[in-house]
N, CA and C atoms as an extended XYZ file, in Angstrom:
447
Properties=species:S:1:pos:R:3:atomname:S:1:resname:S:1:resid:I:1 pbc="F F F"
N       125.338      102.741       85.584 N   UNK     1
C       124.982      104.066       85.116 CA  UNK     1
C       123.930      104.694       86.026 C   UNK     1
N       122.879      103.935       86.385 N   UNK     2
C       121.867      104.477       87.272 CA  UNK     2
C       122.418      104.750       88.661 C   UNK     2
N       123.418      103.985       89.097 N   UNK     3
C       123.973      104.190       90.432 CA  UNK     3
C       124.483      105.626       90.601 C   UNK     3
N       125.133      106.175       89.590 N   UNK     4
C       125.646      107.541       89.680 CA  UNK     4
C       124.485      108.544       89.752 C   UNK     4
N       123.443      108.315       88.979 N   UNK     5
C       122.264      109.194       89.020 CA  UNK     5
C       121.589      109.106       90.385 C   UNK     5
N       121.459      107.887       90.908 N   UNK     6
C       120.809      107.700       92.200 CA  UNK     6
C       121.633      108.359       93.310 C   UNK     6
N       122.959      108.217       93.228 N   UNK     7
C       123.834      108.857       94.218 CA  UNK     7
C       123.702      110.377       94.148 C   UNK     7
N       123.623      110.920       92.943 N   UNK     8
C       123.463      112.370       92.784 CA  UNK     8
C       122.120      112.825       93.350 C   UNK     8
N       121.076      112.024       93.135 N   UNK     9
C       119.766      112.351       93.705 CA  UNK     9
C       119.791      112.325       95.220 C   UNK     9
N       120.422      111.317       95.784 N   UNK    10
C       120.533      111.227       97.240 CA  UNK    10
C       121.380      112.375       97.784 C   UNK    10
N       122.451      112.724       97.090 N   UNK    11
C       123.278      113.867       97.512 CA  UNK    11
C       122.439      115.141       97.596 C   UNK    11
N       121.562      115.350       96.630 N   UNK    12
C       120.709      116.548       96.639 CA  UNK    12
C       119.725      116.523       97.818 C   UNK    12
N       119.156      115.351       98.071 N   UNK    13
C       118.223      115.243       99.201 CA  UNK    13
C       118.951      115.488      100.518 C   UNK    13
N       120.153      114.946      100.655 N   UNK    14
C       120.937      115.161      101.876 CA  UNK    14
C       121.286      116.641      102.027 C   UNK    14
N       121.727      117.276      100.957 N   UNK    15
C       122.054      118.700      101.017 CA  UNK    15
C       120.817      119.523      101.383 C   UNK    15
N       119.687      119.206      100.776 N   UNK    16
C       118.442      119.889      101.088 CA  UNK    16
C       118.091      119.719      102.568 C   UNK    16
N       118.235      118.513      103.072 N   UNK    17
C       117.945      118.230      104.479 CA  UNK    17
C       118.857      119.038      105.397 C   UNK    17
N       120.135      119.084      105.089 N   UNK    18
C       121.102      119.825      105.906 CA  UNK    18
C       120.792      121.325      105.878 C   UNK    18
N       120.531      121.860      104.685 N   UNK    19
C       120.233      123.289      104.572 CA  UNK    19
C       118.959      123.661      105.340 C   UNK    19
N       117.905      122.876      105.169 N   UNK    20
C       116.646      123.170      105.861 CA  UNK    20
C       116.791      122.997      107.366 C   UNK    20
N       117.521      121.972      107.784 N   UNK    21
C       117.722      121.735      109.212 CA  UNK    21
C       118.509      122.881      109.848 C   UNK    21
N       119.570      123.315      109.198 N   UNK    22
C       120.367      124.429      109.733 CA  UNK    22
C       119.541      125.709      109.812 C   UNK    22
N       118.773      125.989      108.763 N   UNK    23
C       117.932      127.187      108.749 CA  UNK    23
C       116.875      127.111      109.855 C   UNK    23
N       116.255      125.948      110.006 N   UNK    24
C       115.241      125.769      111.041 CA  UNK    24
C       115.842      125.961      112.430 C   UNK    24
N       116.980      125.347      112.691 N   UNK    25
C       117.603      125.471      114.011 CA  UNK    25
C       117.955      126.912      114.344 C   UNK    25
N       118.488      127.661      113.362 N   UNK    26
C       118.816      129.077      113.589 CA  UNK    26
C       117.554      129.886      113.874 C   UNK    26
N       116.517      129.674      113.074 N   UNK    27
C       115.270      130.411      113.261 CA  UNK    27
C       114.616      130.111      114.592 C   UNK    27
N       114.584      128.852      114.977 N   UNK    28
C       113.978      128.475      116.254 CA  UNK    28
C       114.780      129.032      117.427 C   UNK    28
N       116.094      128.938      117.335 N   UNK    29
C       116.940      129.450      118.422 CA  UNK    29
C       116.716      130.946      118.619 C   UNK    29
N       116.514      131.665      117.519 N   UNK    30
C       116.264      133.108      117.620 CA  UNK    30
C       114.967      133.395      118.376 C   UNK    30
N       114.030      132.442      118.324 N   UNK    31
C       112.759      132.593      119.039 CA  UNK    31
C       112.786      131.918      120.412 C   UNK    31
N       113.952      131.398      120.813 N   UNK    32
C       114.066      130.736      122.112 CA  UNK    32
C       113.499      129.339      122.131 C   UNK    32
N       113.494      128.662      120.978 N   UNK    33
C       112.930      127.321      120.881 CA  UNK    33
C       113.962      126.319      120.386 C   UNK    33
N       113.653      125.053      120.581 N   UNK    34
C       114.426      123.944      120.034 CA  UNK    34
C       113.502      123.148      119.120 C   UNK    34
N       114.055      122.303      118.242 N   UNK    35
C       113.184      121.473      117.402 CA  UNK    35
C       112.226      120.590      118.224 C   UNK    35
N       112.704      120.011      119.317 N   UNK    36
C       111.842      119.142      120.126 CA  UNK    36
C       110.709      119.924      120.775 C   UNK    36
N       111.017      121.072      121.317 N   UNK    37
C       109.973      121.898      121.931 CA  UNK    37
C       108.984      122.387      120.884 C   UNK    37
N       109.495      122.721      119.706 N   UNK    38
C       108.622      123.177      118.628 CA  UNK    38
C       107.709      122.048      118.163 C   UNK    38
N       108.230      120.842      118.124 N   UNK    39
C       107.411      119.691      117.771 CA  UNK    39
C       106.249      119.544      118.745 C   UNK    39
N       106.504      119.761      120.016 N   UNK    40
C       105.430      119.709      121.002 CA  UNK    40
C       104.419      120.826      120.740 C   UNK    40
N       104.887      122.019      120.400 N   UNK    41
C       103.968      123.128      120.105 CA  UNK    41
C       103.089      122.805      118.891 C   UNK    41
N       103.680      122.212      117.841 N   UNK    42
C       102.890      121.827      116.666 CA  UNK    42
C       101.829      120.799      117.061 C   UNK    42
N       102.214      119.855      117.900 N   UNK    43
C       101.272      118.820      118.335 CA  UNK    43
C       100.155      119.444      119.166 C   UNK    43
N       100.510      120.350      120.050 N   UNK    44
C        99.512      121.042      120.866 CA  UNK    44
C        98.577      121.859      119.970 C   UNK    44
N        99.122      122.457      118.930 N   UNK    45
C        98.295      123.226      117.990 CA  UNK    45
C        97.276      122.304      117.329 C   UNK    45
N        97.718      121.125      116.956 N   UNK    46
C        96.848      120.161      116.275 CA  UNK    46
C        95.781      119.590      117.219 C   UNK    46
N        96.161      119.287      118.463 N   UNK    47
C        95.259      118.633      119.402 CA  UNK    47
C        94.420      119.591      120.232 C   UNK    47
N        94.923      120.806      120.441 N   UNK    48
C        94.282      121.710      121.386 CA  UNK    48
C        94.764      121.380      122.787 C   UNK    48
N        94.245      122.081      123.807 N   UNK    49
C        94.681      121.817      125.181 CA  UNK    49
C        94.636      120.318      125.470 C   UNK    49
N        95.745      119.801      126.013 N   UNK    50
C        95.892      118.347      126.125 CA  UNK    50
C        96.580      117.948      127.412 C   UNK    50
N        96.257      116.745      127.860 N   UNK    51
C        96.995      116.127      128.951 CA  UNK    51
C        98.379      115.754      128.431 C   UNK    51
N        99.364      115.791      129.312 N   UNK    52
C       100.726      115.452      128.899 CA  UNK    52
C       100.795      114.045      128.328 C   UNK    52
N       100.037      113.098      128.901 N   UNK    53
C       100.075      111.721      128.394 CA  UNK    53
C        99.544      111.648      126.970 C   UNK    53
N        98.566      112.511      126.632 N   UNK    54
C        98.039      112.538      125.268 CA  UNK    54
C        99.056      113.138      124.298 C   UNK    54
N        99.793      114.138      124.753 N   UNK    55
C       100.858      114.703      123.931 CA  UNK    55
C       101.935      113.652      123.682 C   UNK    55
N       102.301      112.916      124.721 N   UNK    56
C       103.317      111.866      124.576 CA  UNK    56
C       102.857      110.816      123.574 C   UNK    56
N       101.605      110.397      123.666 N   UNK    57
C       101.080      109.386      122.745 CA  UNK    57
C       101.070      109.918      121.309 C   UNK    57
N       100.630      111.149      121.126 N   UNK    58
C       100.571      111.731      119.781 CA  UNK    58
C       101.959      111.898      119.171 C   UNK    58
N       102.938      112.214      120.018 N   UNK    59
C       104.296      112.429      119.536 CA  UNK    59
C       105.104      111.135      119.497 C   UNK    59
N       104.538      110.066      120.051 N   UNK    60
C       105.209      108.761      120.108 CA  UNK    60
C       106.539      108.845      120.858 C   UNK    60
N       106.478      109.532      122.001 N   UNK    61
C       107.644      109.635      122.869 CA  UNK    61
C       107.217      109.311      124.295 C   UNK    61
N       108.181      109.093      125.160 N   UNK    62
C       107.895      108.726      126.547 CA  UNK    62
C       107.276      109.897      127.301 C   UNK    62
N       106.325      109.610      128.187 N   UNK    63
C       105.736      110.671      129.002 CA  UNK    63
C       106.783      111.491      129.748 C   UNK    63
N       107.839      110.839      130.200 N   UNK    64
C       108.909      111.548      130.907 CA  UNK    64
C       109.577      112.587      130.000 C   UNK    64
N       109.714      112.253      128.729 N   UNK    65
C       110.297      113.187      127.769 CA  UNK    65
C       109.383      114.396      127.587 C   UNK    65
N       108.070      114.146      127.498 N   UNK    66
C       107.118      115.249      127.373 CA  UNK    66
C       107.194      116.138      128.604 C   UNK    66
N       107.332      115.536      129.773 N   UNK    67
C       107.440      116.336      131.005 CA  UNK    67
C       108.603      117.314      130.899 C   UNK    67
N       109.751      116.853      130.417 N   UNK    68
C       110.913      117.725      130.255 CA  UNK    68
C       110.669      118.829      129.244 C   UNK    68
N       110.024      118.482      128.125 N   UNK    69
C       109.723      119.493      127.117 CA  UNK    69
C       108.752      120.530      127.655 C   UNK    69
N       107.711      120.063      128.336 N   UNK    70
C       106.730      120.991      128.897 CA  UNK    70
C       107.382      121.863      129.960 C   UNK    70
N       108.237      121.269      130.789 N   UNK    71
C       108.952      122.071      131.801 CA  UNK    71
C       109.683      123.240      131.140 C   UNK    71
N       110.386      122.952      130.060 N   UNK    72
C       111.127      123.996      129.355 CA  UNK    72
C       110.215      125.043      128.742 C   UNK    72
N       109.095      124.597      128.178 N   UNK    73
C       108.159      125.533      127.561 CA  UNK    73
C       107.417      126.369      128.598 C   UNK    73
N       107.162      125.797      129.766 N   UNK    74
C       106.557      126.566      130.862 CA  UNK    74
C       107.564      127.619      131.341 C   UNK    74
N       108.814      127.209      131.529 N   UNK    75
C       109.847      128.119      132.040 CA  UNK    75
C       110.097      129.293      131.097 C   UNK    75
N       109.911      129.065      129.795 N   UNK    76
C       110.144      130.135      128.825 CA  UNK    76
C       108.855      130.845      128.422 C   UNK    76
N       107.734      130.446      129.024 N   UNK    77
C       106.484      131.176      128.847 CA  UNK    77
C       105.646      130.826      127.635 C   UNK    77
N       105.932      129.701      126.972 N   UNK    78
C       105.177      129.328      125.775 CA  UNK    78
C       103.884      128.571      126.089 C   UNK    78
N       103.874      127.818      127.192 N   UNK    79
C       102.684      127.057      127.580 CA  UNK    79
C       102.475      127.183      129.082 C   UNK    79
N       101.272      126.838      129.490 N   UNK    80
C       100.998      126.728      130.921 CA  UNK    80
C       100.592      125.284      131.198 C   UNK    80
N       100.771      124.883      132.441 N   UNK    81
C       100.423      123.530      132.853 CA  UNK    81
C        99.577      123.668      134.114 C   UNK    81
N        98.386      123.126      134.052 N   UNK    82
C        97.471      123.207      135.187 CA  UNK    82
C        96.923      121.820      135.489 C   UNK    82
N        96.403      121.653      136.684 N   UNK    83
C        95.794      120.377      137.045 CA  UNK    83
C        94.667      120.061      136.063 C   UNK    83
N        94.609      118.824      135.615 N   UNK    84
C        93.579      118.382      134.688 CA  UNK    84
C        92.245      118.327      135.420 C   UNK    84
N        91.182      118.850      134.822 N   UNK    85
C        89.906      118.957      135.536 CA  UNK    85
C        89.370      117.632      136.097 C   UNK    85
N        89.548      116.544      135.376 N   UNK    86
C        88.972      115.265      135.787 CA  UNK    86
C        89.951      114.346      136.517 C   UNK    86
N        91.210      114.737      136.619 N   UNK    87
C        92.228      113.855      137.203 CA  UNK    87
C        93.319      114.712      137.830 C   UNK    87
N        93.336      114.789      139.144 N   UNK    88
C        94.303      115.647      139.838 CA  UNK    88
C        95.745      115.208      139.599 C   UNK    88
N        95.957      113.967      139.162 N   UNK    89
C        97.318      113.482      138.922 CA  UNK    89
C        97.833      113.879      137.542 C   UNK    89
N        96.924      114.273      136.649 N   UNK    90
C        97.307      114.639      135.284 CA  UNK    90
C        97.372      116.160      135.153 C   UNK    90
N        98.084      116.604      134.130 N   UNK    91
C        98.219      118.031      133.875 CA  UNK    91
C        97.735      118.366      132.476 C   UNK    91
N        97.036      119.490      132.366 N   UNK    92
C        96.553      119.995      131.092 CA  UNK    92
C        97.536      121.059      130.600 C   UNK    92
N        98.004      120.891      129.393 N   UNK    93
C        98.952      121.823      128.787 CA  UNK    93
C        98.180      122.699      127.801 C   UNK    93
N        98.337      124.008      127.929 N   UNK    94
C        97.676      124.953      127.032 CA  UNK    94
C        98.669      126.031      126.610 C   UNK    94
N        98.376      126.672      125.491 N   UNK    95
C        99.203      127.779      125.042 CA  UNK    95
C        99.000      128.986      125.948 C   UNK    95
N       100.084      129.707      126.182 N   UNK    96
C        99.990      131.056      126.742 CA  UNK    96
C        99.824      132.005      125.552 C   UNK    96
N        99.614      133.276      125.828 N   UNK    97
C        99.545      134.260      124.739 CA  UNK    97
C       100.853      134.260      123.946 C   UNK    97
N       101.978      134.163      124.643 N   UNK    98
C       103.283      134.119      123.965 CA  UNK    98
C       103.389      132.883      123.077 C   UNK    98
N       102.950      131.746      123.586 N   UNK    99
C       103.021      130.513      122.815 CA  UNK    99
C       102.129      130.544      121.593 C   UNK    99
N       100.925      131.081      121.749 N   UNK   100
C       100.005      131.182      120.620 CA  UNK   100
C       100.563      132.124      119.557 C   UNK   100
N       101.131      133.227      119.982 N   UNK   101
C       101.769      134.155      119.033 CA  UNK   101
C       102.920      133.460      118.313 C   UNK   101
N       103.706      132.684      119.050 N   UNK   102
C       104.855      131.990      118.456 CA  UNK   102
C       104.413      130.976      117.418 C   UNK   102
N       103.387      130.173      117.731 N   UNK   103
C       102.969      129.132      116.777 CA  UNK   103
C       102.321      129.770      115.550 C   UNK   103
N       101.606      130.868      115.746 N   UNK   104
C       101.023      131.579      114.598 CA  UNK   104
C       102.116      132.170      113.715 C   UNK   104
N       103.189      132.672      114.338 N   UNK   105
C       104.328      133.188      113.574 CA  UNK   105
C       105.014      132.061      112.808 C   UNK   105
N       105.176      130.908      113.452 N   UNK   106
C       105.782      129.764      112.771 CA  UNK   106
C       104.947      129.344      111.564 C   UNK   106
N       103.632      129.333      111.718 N   UNK   107
C       102.760      128.983      110.602 CA  UNK   107
C       102.892      129.995      109.467 C   UNK   107
N       102.902      131.274      109.792 N   UNK   108
C       103.041      132.323      108.775 CA  UNK   108
C       104.412      132.239      108.101 C   UNK   108
N       105.461      132.020      108.887 N   UNK   109
C       106.811      131.892      108.324 CA  UNK   109
C       106.895      130.699      107.383 C   UNK   109
N       106.232      129.608      107.757 N   UNK   110
C       106.260      128.407      106.919 CA  UNK   110
C       105.550      128.666      105.580 C   UNK   110
N       104.406      129.336      105.635 N   UNK   111
C       103.701      129.673      104.389 CA  UNK   111
C       104.563      130.576      103.501 C   UNK   111
N       105.191      131.576      104.107 N   UNK   112
C       106.031      132.500      103.348 CA  UNK   112
C       107.238      131.787      102.747 C   UNK   112
N       107.854      130.911      103.511 N   UNK   113
C       109.010      130.165      103.001 CA  UNK   113
C       108.587      129.274      101.835 C   UNK   113
N       107.419      128.660      101.932 N   UNK   114
C       106.900      127.858      100.821 CA  UNK   114
C       106.728      128.699       99.565 C   UNK   114
N       106.202      129.905       99.735 N   UNK   115
C       106.057      130.814       98.593 CA  UNK   115
C       107.427      131.161       97.997 C   UNK   115
N       108.398      131.444       98.872 N   UNK   116
C       109.741      131.785       98.391 CA  UNK   116
C       110.353      130.636       97.596 C   UNK   116
N       110.144      129.418       98.077 N   UNK   117
C       110.748      128.261       97.415 CA  UNK   117
C       110.064      127.889       96.104 C   UNK   117
N       108.742      128.012       96.050 N   UNK   118
C       108.014      127.397       94.948 CA  UNK   118
C       107.259      128.336       94.024 C   UNK   118
N       107.074      129.588       94.383 N   UNK   119
C       106.232      130.478       93.583 CA  UNK   119
C       106.752      130.666       92.159 C   UNK   119
N       108.053      130.708       91.979 N   UNK   120
C       108.618      130.935       90.643 CA  UNK   120
C       108.750      129.646       89.830 C   UNK   120
N       108.480      128.506       90.457 N   UNK   121
C       108.626      127.221       89.769 CA  UNK   121
C       107.404      126.982       88.879 C   UNK   121
N       107.640      126.612       87.629 N   UNK   122
C       106.491      126.296       86.759 CA  UNK   122
C       105.631      125.190       87.387 C   UNK   122
N       104.334      125.285       87.173 N   UNK   123
C       103.379      124.367       87.786 CA  UNK   123
C       103.702      122.906       87.497 C   UNK   123
N       104.064      122.592       86.260 N   UNK   124
C       104.360      121.197       85.902 CA  UNK   124
C       105.584      120.679       86.658 C   UNK   124
N       106.574      121.540       86.814 N   UNK   125
C       107.782      121.131       87.527 CA  UNK   125
C       107.463      120.923       89.009 C   UNK   125
N       106.654      121.828       89.589 N   UNK   126
C       106.246      121.673       90.990 CA  UNK   126
C       105.469      120.374       91.168 C   UNK   126
N       104.534      120.097       90.276 N   UNK   127
C       103.766      118.855       90.371 CA  UNK   127
C       104.689      117.639       90.286 C   UNK   127
N       105.698      117.702       89.414 N   UNK   128
C       106.663      116.608       89.298 CA  UNK   128
C       107.492      116.450       90.571 C   UNK   128
N       107.886      117.589       91.149 N   UNK   129
C       108.624      117.553       92.411 CA  UNK   129
C       107.780      116.877       93.491 C   UNK   129
N       106.529      117.294       93.594 N   UNK   130
C       105.640      116.714       94.605 CA  UNK   130
C       105.469      115.217       94.384 C   UNK   130
N       105.280      114.809       93.146 N   UNK   131
C       105.120      113.384       92.841 CA  UNK   131
C       106.395      112.612       93.191 C   UNK   131
N       107.537      113.191       92.856 N   UNK   132
C       108.805      112.532       93.181 CA  UNK   132
C       109.022      112.412       94.677 C   UNK   132
N       108.702      113.467       95.403 N   UNK   133
C       108.835      113.413       96.863 CA  UNK   133
C       107.874      112.392       97.459 C   UNK   133
N       106.656      112.315       96.918 N   UNK   134
C       105.708      111.299       97.380 CA  UNK   134
C       106.268      109.900       97.159 C   UNK   134
N       106.924      109.680       96.016 N   UNK   135
C       107.536      108.385       95.742 CA  UNK   135
C       108.645      108.074       96.748 C   UNK   135
N       109.491      109.069       97.023 N   UNK   136
C       110.587      108.879       97.982 CA  UNK   136
C       110.025      108.557       99.364 C   UNK   136
N       109.012      109.326       99.790 N   UNK   137
C       108.410      109.075      101.105 CA  UNK   137
C       107.761      107.699      101.173 C   UNK   137
N       107.092      107.285      100.116 N   UNK   138
C       106.477      105.951      100.094 CA  UNK   138
C       107.549      104.865      100.207 C   UNK   138
N       108.659      105.056       99.528 N   UNK   139
C       109.756      104.088       99.619 CA  UNK   139
C       110.333      104.043      101.029 C   UNK   139
N       110.528      105.214      101.638 N   UNK   140
C       111.038      105.250      103.005 CA  UNK   140
C       110.073      104.550      103.967 C   UNK   140
N       108.790      104.776      103.791 N   UNK   141
C       107.793      104.093      104.631 CA  UNK   141
C       107.846      102.589      104.409 C   UNK   141
N       107.988      102.161      103.148 N   UNK   142
C       108.080      100.733      102.832 CA  UNK   142
C       109.327      100.109      103.460 C   UNK   142
N       110.378      100.911      103.633 N   UNK   143
C       111.605      100.425      104.265 CA  UNK   143
C       111.502      100.443      105.794 C   UNK   143
N       110.370      100.905      106.309 N   UNK   144
C       110.146      100.881      107.759 CA  UNK   144
C       110.368      102.198      108.465 C   UNK   144
N       110.751      103.240      107.739 N   UNK   145
C       110.924      104.544      108.370 CA  UNK   145
C       109.561      105.202      108.528 C   UNK   145
N       109.335      105.768      109.690 N   UNK   146
C       108.045      106.383      109.997 CA  UNK   146
C       108.244      107.776      110.547 C   UNK   146
N       107.269      108.616      110.298 N   UNK   147
C       107.256      109.939      110.908 CA  UNK   147
C       107.082      109.788      112.399 C   UNK   147
N       107.729      110.643      113.200 N   UNK   148
C       107.566      110.525      114.653 CA  UNK   148
C       106.179      110.933      115.123 C   UNK   148
N       105.376      111.543      114.277 N   UNK   149
C       104.019      111.940      114.665 CA  UNK   149
C       103.134      112.020      113.439 C   UNK   149
């Protein structure tokens, strides 16, 4: 009996994931971004101007991968890459005006989308949703799944 309920719960989570992923990909593409490049922008927002090796470490990806992402973001005008002040072999990645505007727009869009999704939900139901999601995330972590950053 619980198996059917659990399957229905997983079906809803999968559908939610697909819907959010599709919406995110469309929105990012409209701004000339990809999920991977956007992930780098979020990390740069959190860390501030950073060496590429520090971005790679924070994102838990290979430095070579960060180089490719930064190359794309430089080419599209979202970030600049300059010689690192203390190490001529390293590069410092910083936001351009376009990149800063883009990340601020992403933050504002995220806040607005949160309001659209949850503002009409009764407080008790929202609290229950949050608690349930925390339980799901804790279980996923216990199973060895980790956030990439």
